[in-house]
N, C-alpha and C positions, 0 to 999 in steps of 0.2 A: 504493500499499499504506500501511496506517495501523497504528499500534500499539494501537488500540482499535477495537472494534466500530463500525458503522454510521460509517464514515470519521472517527472522531474521534481526538484525541489527535495525537501525532506523525505526520504523513504525508510520504510522499516520491513524486514523480511523476519517472519517468525517460524519457528519450528513448533508444529503443534502436535497436541494428541488428538487423534480423530474422535469424535464423538462427544467432544467437551465444547462447552460454549465459552468463547473469550472476549471480555470487554475490551473494546478500544483503549489504549492509554491516554491520560488525560491530556497529554501533548498533542495528539492527534484528534480528539473530539470536535467534530464540525469543521475539519479541515481536509478530509481525504477526498480527492479528485480523481484517482486513479487506483485500480486495483488488478491483481493478478494471482491466479494460484498456480504456483510452480509445480506442483504436483497433479495437475489436472487430468493426468492419465490414469491416475490411480484413486483419486478421491474427488469429492464433489464439495463445493464450499457454498455457503449460504450466508449473506450479507445482511445485517438487519439495522433498522432505522432506530431501535430502542437498546436499552443496555438488556443483559441477560438473555440475548436471542429472542427478542419479542417484537411485535409490531410488524410492519410492512416489512417485506423480505425481496431479495434480489439475488438470483443463482447465475449470473454472468461471471464466466471464470477468468475473463480476461477484458477489462474495459479500460483502454487509456484517455477516457473522458468521460467522466460521470455527468458532465454538464451537457452534454448533447442529449438528444432524444428528449423525455420529459424532463430530464434534469433532478427528479425526486431523491436520488440518492448522492448527488453532489454536495459535499460537506455535511453530511447527513448520516453517516454510517457510525453506528456507536457499540456494534459485537458482530461477532460472526462464529461460525462453527463449520467443521468440515468432517465428511462422512466417507467411508470406505465405498466405492462403486459396488 
């Protein structure tokens, strides 16, 4: 996840345990503008607008510009979880 589009700006790569929910670190809350699941061949990640993996969800595995389209998830992701395919 990065705080600018096209994977620029401040970025963070996490190693996750599948099946667990993770809240976005405070320094990235309301700032994420691009996302990528680096293990998308094995896992599927879901991104949420609320903490604790609640609220509206988004399942795109690689989006370099969350502001395009309807823009609902740009600067709005607060948690995420990944599961094995």
